[in-house]
N, C-alpha and C positions, 0 to 999 in steps of 0.2 A: 704788205703782208696779206696773203690770202688765207683766211681762216680755214683750218682743216678739221681739227678734232671737234666733234660735237657729241657731248655726253648723251647717252640713250634716254636718260630719265628726266631731261629738261623739256617741259612743255613749251613748244615754240609757236603755238597758235597766235597769229597776229592780233591779239586783243589788247587795246591800249591800256585799259584799266589793270589787266593782269600784269602787264609789263612794268607798271609803275608801283603796284602795291605788294606784289609777291616776291620775296627773296628767292634767289636761285639756291636750291637746297640739294643736299646729298649728291654733289658733283663727284663722280667717281673717275679718277685718272686711269688712263690705259695701263694695263699690267706691264711691269718692266722686269725682264729677266736679265738684261744687260744694260750697257750704257748707251744703246742706240735710241732708247725711248725715255724721255724725261717725265717724271710724275708732275701732276699739276701743283701750282702754288698752294692750293688748299690742303694738300696732303700733310704739310707740316703742322697744320692747326688741329689735326686729328682725323681719324677715319670717318667719324660721324659729323664732321664740321660742315657748317653751312655758310653762305655768303649773305651778310646782312645789309651791305651797302646798297642804297637805292638812290635814284636821281633826286636832287633838290627840286628840279623842275624839268619838264620835257619828257617825251616818251620815245623809246627806240622804235624804229621801223625794221623789223627783222629781215625783210627781204632787200633792204637798201644796202648800198655801199656806205662806208663810214670812214671819217677821218678822226683819229684819236689823238687828243692834244692835252698835255699837262700845261696849264696856263694860269697859275696862281700869282696874285699880287700885281697884276699889270694895270696900267691906265686904260681908259676907254679907247684911246687912239690905237692901241695895239690890236684890240679885238675888231675895231672898225676896219683897219687895213686888211687883216686876215680874212674876215667874213665877207666883206663887200667885194674884195677882189675875186674871191671864190664864187660868189653869187653872180658876178658879171660874166663868168665863163659859161653860165647856163647849167652849172652843176645842180643836180637834183639828188640829194642824199643826206645822210646824217653827219653832223659834226658833234663829237662828244668832248666836252671840256671838263677838266678838273679845275675848279675855281676856288678862291678864298671863301672862308665862311662869310655869311652875309654881313656880319658886323665889321669885317675887314675889307669888304669890297670897295674899290674906288668909285667916286660919284658917276652915276649913269650906267655902270656896267650891267647891273642886274636888269634894269629897264630895257636896255638895248638887247641883251640876250633873250629876254622873255619875248620881245617883239619878233624873234626869229624862230619861235617854237611853232610847230604845226598842230592843228586840232584834229587832224584826220590822218589815218595811215595812208590814204590815197593822195594827199596833198602833194603838189610838186614843189620843187625848190629846196633851198637849204633848210634843214631842220636841226635845231640845236637842243642837245640834252646836256644838262650841267649837273655835276656832282660836287658836293662840298665835303672834303675829307678832313677829319680831325687828326692832327699830328701832335705827338708828344716828342719834343726835341731836346737835344743835349749838346753842349759844347764839347770840344775835343777833350777838355779836362774832366768831363763827366757831369759838370754842373748843368742844371736845368737851363733851357734857353727859350726865348720867346720867338717861335717861328724857325724856319729852316735856315735863315741867314744866307739866302740866295745859294743854297747848296753846300755851305761850309759846315753846317751843323748836321749831326746824325739824328734821325727821327724814326719813330715807330708809329704805325697807323692805329687809330682807336675806333672801335665799334665797326670794324669791317668784317670780321669773322665771328661766327657764333657756334654754339653746340647744337645738337640735334633738336633741342627744345627752343632754339632761337635766342638763347641767352648769350650776350657778348663774351668772347674769350680774348685773352691777350694776344697781341701780335706775336706769332711764334718766332719771328726772326730778330736778330740783333739790330740795334739802331743802325741805320744806314742813310746816306744822302737821299733826298727825295728824287734826285735824278736816277737813282737805282730803283727805289721803291715804286716809282711810277709804272714800271713794267708789269707789276702785279695788277695795277689798275687796268692797264691795257688788256690783260688777260681776262679780268672780270667782265669788262665791257664787251670783249669779243664773243662771250657766251650768249649775248643777246642777238647775234646775227646768224644767218644761215651759212652753211658751209660753202655756198657759192658766192657769198658777199666778198667784195674786195675791201680790205682794211689798210689804211695808211697811217703810219706813225710819223709825227712831224713836230718840230719845234714851231713856236708861234712868233717870236719877236722878229726873226729875220726871214720870214716867209711871206710871200704873196703870190698870187696865181695869175697866169696868163692863159692857161687852158684847163679844162676839166682834167684833173689828175688821172682819172680812170678812162679817159676817152680812147686811148690807144689799146689798152688791155681789153676793154669791152668789145672792140671790133675784131678781136682775134678769132671769133667764131666759137659758138658752143660754150656751155658752162663747164668749168673745171674747178677742182679744189686741190689744195695742197701746194700751190705755187708760192714761192718766196722771191721777191725782187729786192735787191740791196743796192743802195746808191751811196757813193763815196763823196768825200769832200773834193773840191777842186784841187787836184794834185799840182797844178801849175802855180797855185797860190800858196798852198800850205800842205805839208805832209806831217804825219803823226810824229815823226822824229824831230821835227823842227817847231812843232806847236806845243809850247809849254802848257797851255791850258788843257788841250786834249790828252797830252801825254800824262798829265797829273792823274787823270781818272784811272789809267792803267796802272801806274806806279803805286797809287794809294791802295788799289785792290790786290795787286799781285807782287809788289815790291819792285825795286829798281832793276833787278837782274832778271 
């Protein structure tokens, strides 16, 4: 994903302290007169809504490329495989993780991720930024649940959006699987980068790297914005019609017909 829309009133000066301490505020979606332009996820929270969510640790580098990953609840080995294989390609850019709250993190995860944060905007190599999102989750029956249940339960985000004064407001959307809600996190994170930054959305458990993922697009010459590259599953191995797991996401959202 190559980020395109950049709100006019967001200060993007690459100052580390500002990136960490100031919420993104008064984000105004592009006007929409028809169905060709989608309003921002913030719009449902209100015209004067702000984004309160900030990193638990690490700082974005606005001019960098970034890989955006929802990675809550995993053992250290999953993060090691993902990050170390990426670092071995020579990648120099950000990796933004959504991780479990500190009290639920598996042993060694926080210490490892902290070791990969950069202290300067000019430092080379992999730079990790981690967010801890609070979720309020429910079983299909409507009962309260502890956690997302690996995507089975429906959840709402807590303390992500606020009013103009910075007071938290309720998640304006219905409870939904975190696999759906994570795209709102991707959007929030994308606001931290320039319109020329390349952004990649990726799963973590079944991914490792052999090349810098932006190597080929970076060599196409010149800075561009607004490009979107889509990558499908291996059609020789599985198709949507024969994959019960992937087909379930469609049928649960839109019905079997």
